[in-house]
C-alpha angles and dihedrals in degrees: 000000000000092000091051090050091050092050090047092050091049091049092051091049092050092048091050090050092051092048092052121085113252113265124229117270127201122304139246113281094209102055117329091190091065099039112153107187095192092064099053119068093214090050090048091051092048091046090052092049091050092050092048090049091047093052092043088055092049091048092051090047091052091050092048092046094048090047093051094044091047091054092045091046092052088049091049091053092051092047089047089059088051091051090050087054090056100257113153092194090055089052092054092046090048091055091048089050094052090046089051090050091055091048092052091048093048092049091050093050092049091047093049091050091053092050095048096043097043109118119247112256119239115247104209135075126255108192101153099054118093118257094245091056091049091050091047090053091049090051089054092048092047097053108024094085095044100050122088115260097249091061097049098085089053091049094048091047094050093046094046092047091048091051090051090049091050091051092045093054097036094104097042106120096197126066098244124171091260092053091047094048094049092050092043092053093051097042105037119358100056097041092045098051091045093048091047091052092048097048095046120102113264092251091051095055114106110191093188092053091048090050090049092052092049091049091053091053090047093051094048092047091048090053090050093051092047093048091050091050092051091049092052091051091052090050090052092049090050090050091051091052091049093051092045091052092045101047104028106100115235115255118231 
């Protein structure tokens, strides 16, 4: 009895894992923003495993859906016979059965879309990159396949500009407004507006408004990166002046 329970629990866990979209793995240590899975054997192997897992999940989902619908269809036929015999109870049960069939079908379609649209996880390890940059890249990978094509240039522009702003402010020791805005964009603003768009009803999604929000973030991040670059140039010039005054011998 205990062994049967253990096997059943393991089967349920395996089925739940197959029906869940693959989660992101670690990232490429060389340059995760230029990861090309087809050119790395480890990436190709991980990609193949992910695809196999994805299609296995869809197959299991199809089997479960067909099994449930066949049972509900048989029940609907029997209840239909009862309705033909003039039973009111059979009529109510038939309506509930048909409604349950629609719910099962809708759940299966949504789950299949999640499985098929889930981004492929990256296979390698990124230990040197800051946490904010890793999370920013995961945000990009999570939403780039689900967004409509017209909004993708704005998404890529906002994410790239935010990455540049994070790198430009990485060595700033004080929490200035630029540092705060760059971190806020990566940690909260970008994930929040993308999740809000994704969870909205189809009729409530405004592609132009999403594009406008992403452009605002891109413009602000670009100004931060430019300001930091100018500040660094001024620091270099000041250092040059200091060294010139220090090591240039005085002229009599």
